[in-house]
PAVEX-684204 format. One record per residue (C-alpha): residue number from 0; x, y, z; residue in three letters. Coordinates in pm, 1 decimal, padded with zeros to 6 digits. Each point is the difference from the previous one (the first is absolute). Example, Ala and Ser with C-alpha at 12.3 -4.5 7.8 and 13.67 -1.06 7.14 Angstrom:
0, 01230.0, -00450.0, 00780.0, ALA
1, 00137.0, 00344.0, -00066.0, SER
This chain:
0, 06013.9, -09644.3, 04697.0, MET
1, -00003.2, 00369.4, 00089.6, VAL
2, 00301.6, 00195.5, -00128.2, VAL
3, 00104.0, 00254.8, 00262.5, LEU
4, 00128.7, 00333.4, -00126.1, GLN
5, 00248.8, 00262.2, 00115.6, GLY
6, 00087.0, -00034.7, 00370.5, THR
7, -00298.7, -00227.8, 00068.0, GLN
8, 00077.5, -00320.4, 00188.1, ARG
9, -00151.4, -00244.5, 00247.5, VAL
10, 00151.6, 00066.1, 00342.6, ASN
11, 00070.2, -00249.1, 00280.2, ASN
12, -00351.6, 00052.5, 00140.3, ARG
13, -00147.3, -00120.4, -00329.2, GLY
14, -00124.8, 00350.3, -00078.7, HIS
15, 00043.1, 00204.9, -00315.4, LEU
16, 00262.3, 00269.7, 00039.9, GLU
17, 00062.3, 00301.1, -00224.3, VAL
18, 00263.4, 00267.7, 00045.6, GLY
19, 00102.6, -00176.5, 00319.9, GLY
20, -00351.4, 00050.9, 00142.6, CYS
21, -00231.2, -00282.2, 00103.3, ASP
22, -00315.2, 00041.1, -00210.4, ALA
23, -00227.5, -00114.8, 00282.9, THR
24, 00147.8, 00266.7, 00225.8, GLU
25, -00054.6, 00260.6, -00270.7, LEU
26, -00365.2, -00103.9, -00021.7, ALA
27, -00037.4, 00021.8, 00377.2, ALA
28, 00171.5, 00338.2, 00027.1, ALA
29, -00153.0, 00178.7, -00299.2, PHE
30, -00322.1, -00193.3, -00066.9, GLY
31, -00122.2, -00151.8, -00323.4, THR
32, -00040.6, 00034.9, -00290.7, PRO
33, 00356.3, 00126.6, -00007.9, LEU
34, 00226.6, 00087.2, -00289.9, TYR
35, 00363.1, -00089.9, 00073.5, VAL
36, 00286.8, 00136.8, -00210.9, VAL
37, 00338.4, -00172.4, 00007.3, ASP
38, 00232.9, 00301.4, -00009.0, GLU
39, 00313.1, -00203.1, -00076.8, VAL
40, -00163.6, -00163.9, -00302.0, GLU
41, -00149.0, 00327.6, -00122.2, LEU
42, 00339.1, 00172.1, 00011.4, ARG
43, 00175.3, -00301.4, -00151.5, ARG
44, -00227.0, 00004.0, -00303.0, ARG
45, 00048.1, 00375.0, -00046.9, CYS
46, 00376.8, -00054.1, -00002.3, ARG
47, -00014.5, -00300.8, -00229.6, ARG
48, -00195.8, 00198.1, -00256.7, TYR
49, 00230.6, 00300.0, 00015.5, ARG
50, 00318.0, -00208.4, -00016.7, GLN
51, -00125.8, -00238.5, -00270.3, ALA
52, -00121.3, 00274.5, -00230.4, LEU
53, 00314.6, 00210.2, 00044.7, HIS
54, 00221.9, -00303.5, -00065.8, ALA
55, -00182.2, -00072.7, -00325.9, SER
56, -00046.3, 00359.2, -00119.3, TYR
57, 00168.9, 00276.4, 00195.2, SER
58, -00213.9, 00288.2, -00132.2, ASN
59, -00307.3, -00122.1, 00183.5, SER
60, -00221.3, 00049.9, 00303.2, SER
61, -00257.4, -00191.6, 00202.0, VAL
62, -00319.5, 00163.5, 00124.0, ALA
63, -00217.2, -00178.2, 00255.8, PHE
64, -00364.5, -00004.7, -00111.5, ALA
65, -00170.7, 00155.8, 00301.2, GLY
66, -00341.7, -00135.6, -00100.5, LYS
67, 00117.3, -00341.5, 00122.4, ALA
68, 00063.0, 00114.6, 00358.1, LEU
69, 00043.8, 00349.9, 00135.9, LEU
70, -00006.8, 00179.2, 00330.5, ASN
71, 00242.8, 00239.1, 00166.9, LEU
72, 00233.8, -00270.1, 00130.5, ALA
73, 00011.2, -00192.3, -00328.4, ILE
74, 00078.1, 00322.8, -00183.8, ALA
75, 00291.9, 00064.8, 00236.7, ARG
76, 00139.4, -00350.4, -00053.1, ILE
77, -00020.9, 00034.7, -00378.8, VAL
78, 00175.6, 00337.4, 00022.9, ALA
79, 00276.3, -00143.9, 00220.0, GLU
80, 00055.6, -00278.0, -00253.7, GLU
81, 00062.4, 00264.7, -00270.0, ASN
82, -00291.1, -00098.6, -00219.2, LEU
83, -00227.1, 00240.6, -00180.8, GLU
84, -00374.2, -00000.7, 00067.0, LEU
85, -00286.9, -00035.6, -00245.9, ASP
86, -00325.5, 00148.8, 00134.9, VAL
87, -00337.1, -00035.7, -00171.0, ALA
88, -00215.2, 00255.8, 00181.0, SER
89, 00003.7, 00321.1, 00197.2, GLY
90, -00037.5, -00203.0, 00319.3, GLY
91, 00307.8, -00208.3, -00074.8, GLU
92, 00190.4, 00315.8, -00094.8, LEU
93, -00105.8, 00174.9, 00321.0, TYR
94, 00111.3, -00303.4, 00203.6, THR
95, 00341.3, 00006.7, -00167.4, ALA
96, 00037.8, 00373.0, 00060.7, LEU
97, -00100.0, -00030.4, 00365.5, GLN
98, 00253.6, -00280.2, 00040.8, ALA
99, 00272.4, 00229.7, -00131.0, GLY
100, 00062.1, -00208.4, -00310.1, PHE
101, 00248.4, 00178.7, -00231.3, PRO
102, -00231.2, 00178.7, -00240.8, VAL
103, 00228.4, -00032.9, -00303.7, GLN
104, -00027.8, -00378.9, 00032.2, ARG
105, -00381.8, 00001.6, -00024.6, ILE
106, -00200.8, -00071.5, -00315.7, THR
107, -00372.5, 00075.4, -00014.7, LEU
108, -00203.2, -00244.7, -00209.3, HIS
109, -00373.0, -00051.3, -00052.2, GLY
110, -00242.0, -00018.9, -00292.8, ASN
111, -00208.9, 00293.4, 00130.8, PHE
112, 00191.5, 00240.9, 00218.2, LYS
113, -00213.4, 00273.2, 00147.8, LEU
114, 00113.9, 00360.4, -00033.6, ASP
115, 00063.8, 00020.3, 00374.0, GLU
116, 00226.8, -00305.8, -00023.2, GLU
117, 00193.9, 00154.1, -00286.8, LEU
118, 00029.5, 00326.8, 00193.5, ARG
119, 00134.4, -00189.0, 00301.6, LEU
120, 00261.9, -00168.2, -00218.0, ALA
121, 00097.0, 00325.6, -00168.9, LEU
122, 00013.4, 00195.3, 00324.5, ARG
123, 00245.3, -00247.0, 00152.0, HIS
124, 00195.3, -00062.4, -00321.5, GLY
125, -00028.3, -00377.7, -00031.2, VAL
126, 00264.6, -00169.1, -00213.1, GLY
127, -00234.8, -00085.8, -00285.8, ARG
128, -00366.0, -00019.9, -00090.7, ILE
129, -00116.9, -00290.6, -00213.4, GLY
130, -00249.9, 00139.4, -00249.9, ILE
131, -00283.1, -00238.3, -00083.1, ASP
132, -00236.1, 00181.0, -00239.3, SER
133, -00037.1, 00284.8, -00247.9, LEU
134, -00229.5, 00179.8, 00242.8, ASP
135, 00264.9, -00015.2, 00269.1, GLU
136, 00257.5, 00159.2, -00228.8, ILE
137, -00214.2, 00310.5, -00041.0, GLU
138, -00089.1, 00024.4, 00368.0, ARG
139, 00357.9, -00052.2, 00115.9, LEU
140, 00129.8, 00256.1, -00250.4, ALA
141, -00252.9, 00257.1, 00121.1, ARG
142, 00079.4, -00062.9, 00367.1, LEU
143, 00375.8, 00008.7, -00066.8, SER
144, -00031.2, 00335.1, -00170.3, GLU
145, -00214.3, 00136.2, 00284.6, GLU
146, 00248.8, -00123.4, 00261.6, MET
147, 00309.5, 00107.5, -00198.3, HIS
148, 00163.7, -00343.7, -00005.7, CYS
149, 00119.9, -00248.0, -00261.5, SER
150, -00058.2, -00357.2, 00118.3, PRO
151, 00190.7, -00297.0, -00135.2, ARG
152, -00252.8, -00236.9, -00158.3, VAL
153, -00015.7, -00342.5, -00157.4, THR
154, -00277.1, -00118.1, -00230.2, LEU
155, -00164.4, -00329.8, 00088.5, ARG
156, -00051.9, -00212.9, -00308.1, VAL
157, -00193.3, -00323.2, -00052.0, ALA
158, 00231.4, -00230.9, -00195.6, PRO
159, -00267.7, -00253.0, -00095.7, GLY
160, 00151.1, -00289.3, 00196.9, VAL
161, -00220.0, -00271.9, 00151.2, ASP
162, 00171.3, -00105.0, 00324.8, PRO
163, -00211.4, -00318.7, 00041.4, HIS
164, -00088.5, 00072.0, 00360.2, THR
165, -00334.6, 00057.6, 00176.1, HIS
166, -00217.8, 00228.8, -00212.0, GLY
167, -00045.0, 00248.5, 00283.8, LYS
168, 00374.7, 00058.4, 00032.4, ILE
169, 00085.9, 00010.9, -00371.3, SER
170, 00092.4, 00354.5, -00101.6, THR
171, 00227.8, -00006.8, -00304.2, GLY
172, -00238.2, -00114.6, -00273.3, GLN
173, -00166.5, 00238.6, -00247.8, ASP
174, -00338.3, -00028.0, 00172.9, ASP
175, 00091.7, 00172.9, 00326.9, THR
176, -00087.9, 00317.0, 00187.7, LYS
177, 00368.5, 00073.8, 00060.7, PHE
178, 00219.0, 00216.0, -00220.0, GLY
179, -00020.5, 00075.5, -00371.1, LEU
180, 00004.5, -00271.8, -00265.0, ASN
181, 00303.9, -00029.2, -00221.5, ILE
182, -00191.3, -00197.1, -00263.8, SER
183, -00275.6, 00254.2, -00073.2, ASN
184, 00215.5, 00312.9, -00000.1, GLY
185, -00121.5, 00137.2, 00333.7, ALA
186, 00348.0, -00014.9, 00154.2, ALA
187, 00146.6, 00196.8, -00289.2, ARG
188, -00275.5, 00260.8, 00041.0, ALA
189, 00093.9, 00020.7, 00366.7, GLY
190, 00361.7, 00075.9, -00085.7, ILE
191, -00105.5, 00271.2, -00241.8, GLN
192, -00220.6, 00157.5, 00266.3, ALA
193, 00272.6, -00007.4, 00265.7, ILE
194, 00259.1, 00150.4, -00233.4, LEU
195, -00235.3, 00291.7, -00072.2, ARG
196, 00012.2, 00106.3, 00365.0, HIS
197, 00327.0, 00166.6, 00106.7, PRO
198, -00074.5, -00058.9, 00369.5, HIS
199, 00008.1, -00381.0, -00038.0, LEU
200, 00335.8, -00178.6, -00017.9, GLN
201, -00049.0, -00333.8, -00177.2, LEU
202, 00264.4, -00235.3, 00136.4, ALA
203, -00121.0, -00326.7, -00149.8, GLY
204, -00254.9, -00277.6, 00023.1, PHE
205, -00165.2, -00226.5, 00252.0, HIS
206, -00189.1, -00326.9, -00030.6, CYS
207, -00130.5, -00271.8, 00228.4, HIS
208, -00122.4, -00328.4, -00143.5, VAL
209, -00164.0, -00171.6, 00296.7, GLY
210, 00045.0, -00155.7, 00341.0, SER
211, 00089.4, -00336.1, 00159.0, GLN
212, 00198.6, -00104.7, -00307.3, LEU
213, 00187.8, -00328.0, 00038.1, LEU
214, 00234.6, 00042.7, -00296.2, ASP
215, 00176.2, 00288.1, -00177.4, THR
216, -00147.3, -00037.8, -00348.6, GLU
217, -00252.7, 00285.9, 00026.1, ALA
218, 00260.3, 00238.9, 00140.7, HIS
219, 00246.4, -00088.2, -00275.0, GLU
220, -00262.1, 00048.7, -00271.4, ALA
221, -00106.4, 00333.9, 00150.7, ALA
222, 00360.6, 00118.7, 00026.6, ALA
223, 00061.7, -00071.1, -00366.0, ASP
224, -00324.6, 00166.1, -00114.8, ILE
225, 00046.2, 00311.5, 00212.1, VAL
226, 00364.2, 00038.4, -00105.2, CYS
227, -00098.2, -00031.5, -00365.2, ARG
228, -00273.7, 00260.6, 00047.6, PHE
229, 00232.1, 00233.2, 00194.0, ALA
230, 00261.3, -00016.1, -00275.8, ALA
231, -00254.4, 00084.3, -00269.8, SER
232, -00130.8, 00294.8, 00204.3, MET
233, 00352.5, 00120.5, 00067.6, GLN
234, 00075.4, -00000.6, -00369.6, GLU
235, -00332.4, 00155.8, -00099.3, ARG
236, -00007.3, 00284.8, 00252.4, TYR
237, 00365.6, 00050.7, 00084.3, GLY
238, -00067.9, -00063.8, 00367.8, MET
239, 00254.3, -00173.0, 00221.0, ARG
240, -00129.5, -00309.2, 00179.4, VAL
241, 00163.8, 00023.4, 00341.8, GLN
242, -00182.6, -00282.4, 00178.5, GLU
243, -00230.4, -00295.2, -00045.2, ILE
244, -00192.1, -00139.8, 00297.5, ILE
245, -00119.8, -00360.4, -00034.2, LEU
246, -00220.6, -00015.9, 00310.3, GLY
247, -00019.3, -00293.2, 00238.4, GLY
248, -00200.6, -00320.0, -00009.4, GLY
249, 00236.7, -00279.0, 00106.7, LEU
250, -00199.5, -00264.7, 00184.8, GLY
251, 00066.6, -00170.0, 00332.0, ILE
252, -00042.7, -00349.3, 00140.9, GLN
253, -00348.8, -00006.6, 00147.0, TYR
254, -00008.1, -00379.4, -00033.5, LEU
255, 00285.6, -00255.2, -00001.5, PRO
256, -00054.6, -00084.7, -00367.1, GLY
257, 00049.4, 00357.5, -00115.0, GLN
258, 00358.5, 00070.8, -00105.6, GLN
259, 00045.9, 00361.5, -00110.1, PRO
260, 00342.9, 00108.6, -00123.9, PRO
261, 00236.0, 00118.4, 00271.4, SER
262, 00056.0, 00373.9, 00028.1, ILE
263, 00347.9, -00051.0, -00143.7, GLU
264, -00119.6, -00202.4, -00300.5, ARG
265, -00279.0, 00251.0, -00060.9, PHE
266, 00250.1, 00288.1, 00002.0, ALA
267, 00242.3, -00182.1, -00231.9, ASP
268, -00273.7, -00087.3, -00248.1, SER
269, -00158.1, 00345.3, -00011.4, ILE
270, 00331.6, 00182.3, -00018.8, CYS
271, 00137.9, -00225.1, -00274.6, ASP
272, -00309.4, 00052.8, -00213.7, THR
273, -00005.8, 00372.7, 00071.0, PHE
274, 00368.0, 00050.3, -00081.8, ARG
275, -00025.8, -00200.0, -00321.8, ARG
276, -00315.4, 00183.7, -00110.9, SER
277, 00151.4, 00341.3, 00074.6, CYS
278, 00311.8, -00086.1, -00198.2, GLN
279, -00197.5, -00134.6, -00293.5, ASN
280, -00219.1, 00310.2, -00006.0, MET
281, 00278.6, 00252.5, 00044.6, GLY
282, -00126.4, 00126.1, 00334.9, LEU
283, 00337.0, -00014.2, 00173.0, GLY
284, -00033.5, -00088.3, 00368.6, GLU
285, -00302.5, 00182.7, 00142.8, PRO
286, -00086.2, -00029.6, 00366.9, HIS
287, -00192.9, -00319.7, 00080.7, LEU
288, -00253.4, -00003.5, 00282.3, GLY
289, -00203.5, -00279.3, 00155.8, VAL
290, -00278.8, 00029.8, 00258.6, GLU
291, -00041.5, -00322.0, 00200.6, PRO
292, -00254.5, -00014.5, 00280.3, GLY
293, -00134.4, -00348.8, 00064.0, ARG
294, 00340.4, -00166.0, -00049.0, SER
295, 00147.3, 00221.3, 00274.3, ILE
296, -00283.1, 00008.9, 00254.0, ALA
297, -00207.1, -00311.9, -00069.8, GLY
298, 00204.3, -00275.2, 00163.4, GLU
299, 00117.9, 00239.5, 00272.3, ALA
300, -00347.9, 00005.1, 00152.7, GLY
301, -00245.8, -00236.7, 00163.2, LEU
302, -00338.3, 00032.6, 00168.6, THR
303, -00099.1, -00155.3, 00331.9, LEU
304, -00361.5, -00092.4, 00080.0, TYR
305, -00171.5, -00158.7, 00299.0, THR
306, -00213.6, -00302.3, -00086.1, ILE
307, -00358.8, 00007.9, 00125.3, GLY
308, -00280.0, -00247.8, -00076.1, PRO
309, 00089.5, -00324.7, -00176.1, VAL
310, -00288.6, -00171.9, -00181.5, LYS
311, -00029.4, -00331.4, -00181.3, ARG
312, -00258.8, 00023.7, -00277.8, VAL
313, -00121.8, -00289.6, -00219.2, PRO
314, 00067.6, 00023.9, -00375.5, ILE
315, -00292.3, -00127.7, -00206.5, ARG
316, 00182.8, -00031.3, -00331.9, GLU
317, 00241.9, -00261.4, 00133.7, VAL
318, -00002.2, -00204.8, 00317.5, PRO
319, 00184.9, 00178.8, 00274.5, GLY
320, 00012.1, 00332.2, 00177.0, GLU
321, 00176.0, 00335.3, -00016.0, ARG
322, 00173.0, 00166.5, 00291.8, TRP
323, -00076.7, 00370.5, 00026.0, TYR
324, 00250.7, 00191.6, 00208.7, VAL
325, -00096.8, 00358.0, 00084.7, ALA
326, 00264.0, 00262.9, 00075.1, VAL
327, -00034.5, 00347.9, 00145.1, ASP
328, 00074.5, 00179.7, -00327.1, GLY
329, -00089.9, -00051.4, -00362.1, GLY
330, -00055.4, 00197.7, -00316.0, LEU
331, 00039.4, 00334.9, 00178.7, SER
332, 00367.0, -00072.8, 00076.8, ASP
333, 00065.0, -00215.7, -00308.9, ASN
334, -00231.7, 00047.0, -00299.1, PRO
335, 00241.2, -00173.1, -00240.0, ARG
336, -00159.3, -00348.5, 00015.5, PRO
337, -00336.5, 00139.4, -00109.8, LEU
338, 00150.4, 00240.4, -00255.6, MET
339, 00276.4, -00212.9, -00149.9, TYR
340, -00065.7, -00357.3, 00118.2, ASP
341, 00320.2, 00038.5, 00200.9, ALA
342, 00133.4, -00300.5, 00191.0, LEU
343, 00245.8, -00008.8, 00292.4, TYR
344, 00205.5, -00232.8, 00214.1, GLN
345, -00118.5, -00030.1, 00360.2, THR
346, 00091.8, -00162.7, 00327.9, LEU
347, -00105.4, 00009.8, 00363.2, LEU
348, 00247.7, 00237.3, 00162.1, ALA
349, -00045.5, -00155.2, 00345.3, ASN
350, 00036.1, -00357.8, -00135.1, ARG
351, 00241.3, 00059.0, -00285.9, ALA
352, 00193.7, -00323.1, 00053.7, ALA
353, -00309.2, -00218.3, -00042.9, GLU
354, -00070.1, -00170.9, -00329.9, MET
355, -00326.8, 00072.7, -00185.4, PRO
356, -00271.0, -00260.4, 00042.4, THR
357, -00311.3, 00146.6, -00164.3, ILE
358, -00107.0, 00235.7, -00277.2, THR
359, -00206.0, 00299.4, 00112.1, VAL
360, -00167.3, 00305.4, -00148.4, ARG
361, 00098.5, 00321.3, 00175.7, VAL
362, -00271.8, 00264.3, 00006.5, SER
363, -00014.1, 00353.5, 00130.1, GLY
364, -00267.1, 00139.7, 00229.1, ARG
365, -00155.6, 00250.8, -00236.1, HIS
366, -00361.3, -00014.4, -00106.8, CYS
367, 00098.9, -00158.0, -00332.8, GLU
368, 00119.9, -00339.5, -00116.2, THR
369, 00343.8, 00149.5, 00072.9, ASP
370, 00223.0, -00298.0, -00079.5, THR
371, 00362.9, 00080.2, 00079.4, LEU
372, 00143.1, -00342.7, -00079.9, LEU
373, -00218.9, -00253.9, -00180.3, PRO
374, 00207.4, -00305.9, 00088.8, ALA
375, 00312.4, -00009.4, 00218.3, VAL
376, 00157.2, -00279.7, 00199.4, GLU
377, 00038.4, 00054.0, 00374.6, LEU
378, 00025.5, -00198.7, 00320.4, PRO
379, -00352.1, -00035.4, 00138.6, GLU
380, -00077.2, 00361.7, 00100.4, PRO
381, -00163.8, 00113.4, 00321.4, HIS
382, -00148.6, 00332.5, 00110.7, PRO
383, 00279.6, 00220.6, 00130.2, GLY
384, 00269.2, -00133.8, -00232.6, ASP
385, 00200.4, 00265.9, -00185.2, ILE
386, -00010.4, -00032.4, -00377.6, LEU
387, 00291.7, 00149.3, -00194.2, ALA
388, -00055.4, 00085.8, -00367.1, VAL
389, 00332.7, 00050.1, -00177.4, LEU
390, 00106.0, 00242.4, -00275.1, ALA
391, -00259.5, 00266.0, 00080.9, THR
392, 00241.3, 00294.4, 00004.9, GLY
393, -00116.5, 00141.4, -00333.7, ALA
394, -00344.3, 00147.2, -00064.2, TYR
395, -00174.4, -00145.2, 00305.6, ASN
396, 00038.3, 00300.5, 00227.9, ALA
397, -00010.5, 00234.9, -00299.5, SER
398, -00337.0, -00134.2, -00114.1, MET
399, -00154.6, -00043.2, 00345.1, ALA
400, -00344.7, 00150.8, 00061.9, SER
401, -00254.2, 00061.8, 00273.9, ASN
402, -00260.4, -00233.0, -00147.9, TYR
403, -00262.1, -00089.8, 00263.8, ASN
404, 00159.1, 00286.0, 00195.5, ARG
405, 00297.1, -00215.3, 00091.5, PHE
406, 00295.5, 00194.8, 00142.2, PRO
407, 00311.4, -00060.0, -00210.6, ARG
408, 00280.2, -00205.0, 00158.9, PRO
409, 00318.5, 00116.5, 00164.7, ALA
410, 00339.2, -00051.0, -00163.7, MET
411, 00324.7, -00079.8, 00179.0, VAL
412, 00360.8, -00002.6, -00112.2, LEU
413, 00189.2, -00307.6, 00123.5, ALA
414, 00377.8, 00020.9, 00018.9, ASN
415, 00255.8, -00186.8, 00212.7, GLU
416, -00252.0, -00095.1, 00265.3, GLY
417, -00157.4, 00344.7, 00025.0, ASN
418, -00349.6, 00084.8, -00119.1, ALA
419, -00093.6, 00361.8, -00064.4, GLU
420, -00345.3, 00129.5, -00083.7, LEU
421, 00004.4, 00189.8, -00331.8, ILE
422, -00376.7, 00021.2, -00057.4, THR
423, -00232.6, -00007.6, 00298.4, ARG
424, -00323.4, -00196.5, -00009.5, ARG
425, -00302.3, 00208.1, -00084.6, GLU
426, -00264.0, 00043.0, 00270.0, THR
427, -00376.6, 00033.7, -00019.5, PHE
428, 00053.7, 00370.9, 00067.8, GLU
429, 00221.5, 00019.1, -00309.9, ASP
430, -00287.3, -00138.6, -00206.0, LEU
431, -00218.6, 00295.1, 00103.6, LEU
432, 00249.4, 00284.4, -00017.6, LYS
433, -00109.3, 00109.8, -00347.5, LEU
434, -00373.6, -00060.2, 00049.2, ASP
435, -00235.2, 00296.6, 00036.0, LEU
436, -00366.0, 00023.1, 00102.9, ILE
437, -00191.5, 00286.2, -00164.6, PRO
438, -00154.5, 00232.1, 00258.3, GLU
439, -00355.7, -00082.6, -00113.3, ARG
440, 00061.0, -00369.2, 00075.8, LEU
441, 00160.8, 00085.1, 00331.0, ARG
442, -00302.8, 00206.9, 00102.9, GLN
443, -00237.4, -00279.6, -00099.7, LYS
444, 00199.9, -00242.5, 00214.2, ALA
445, -00019.0, 00236.7, 00298.0, ILE
446, -00373.9, 00044.6, -00047.5, ALA
447, -00050.5, -00374.6, -00029.5, SER
448, 00191.1, -00060.8, 00321.5, GLN
449, -00221.0, 00253.2, 00174.3, GLY
450, -00314.8, -00178.7, -00114.1, CYS
451, 00137.4, -00333.7, 00116.4, ASP
452, 00037.2, 00145.7, 00349.9, LYS
453, -00360.3, 00119.6, -00003.5, GLY
454, 00091.6, 00367.4, -00001.6, GLU
């Protein structure tokens, strides 16, 4: 049984509807593959986070993790909902700036920020920069001195917490590329280095333990470890710990059996642990920040595909056959199944009221195995049906590529029966706009064409 999310429902035509828009009409109007964002659900989750965290711990803030989903329109929505914004690259920062996002509510993260990215952040005066390495401390200090500014910084630390999630989205353990280890003394060395530079204002600490977490244990453990470390550094160096940022990572319901904590229960649990740890360590009540991405955008998005060839292939290992259903997208618009073994709920948007009758394998049309969904139950599919894949709002568009020279999909915002284009579909011309032919190759092509004509 597919669990519909947000404003999704089956309308009286038996079609999937989202944001008051018939999904089959969206596919017809904008083409497929198509990313659809449920604006009501996106805004609702922003508000739930802000209200839940403030109710549990008033000296707090919520920053949307832009890596999950970001374009100009999404940045404007996040700004209107009074959230902060966590960006992880110069491109994400530039997008936020072009959208008019309040610069003091932006944090720049990243394990290797280029000098030009740091300059961009310094020039515009972003709210904070999350320092990730000893090398970055020296480069940022030099740039700050050159540009006559004193940025507010946090130091990212690795608390040594195993979040028990997929290995490729675990980030809080000791063996990680992110931040400086608490256990081996690297984090303490980072503090010493920052405090030596008068142009850097050390506000506190940041950590992030992992992603798609279905309980709060890892966050609670990290909060306690980071608070303990912050208190010892405060005592040792006489610094004042103003804020501690605990990152994001709360999971979502990709499948019916997955039951992550609600936003409210997550906020209560994290805030209770944080408050207790701060009191026990004599930290007072520093500012608490969280940076959710997936748990705001994930279930607010879906992807629509058009079904093409349907094949029935014999399986040698056991008697029977497998149904292969090809769709007009694949790993270029959703690499998560190949990267993370990600699974999703699906239904036929144009036959949403029909009960499933068979199990099929959904494959993309790239020149790879390109399995999107290894085994999902659907009504018997036919070419031309519209397949809806739910909970694709986070990381799908962000991680999309031009593999096989596929143009990336369009994205629409669905709200109260209106659908607005917020990212146009790429064209073949877009694929070539950065390509260049050296003059020597151009001349050879001209000469070859002349020979072909017998000149």
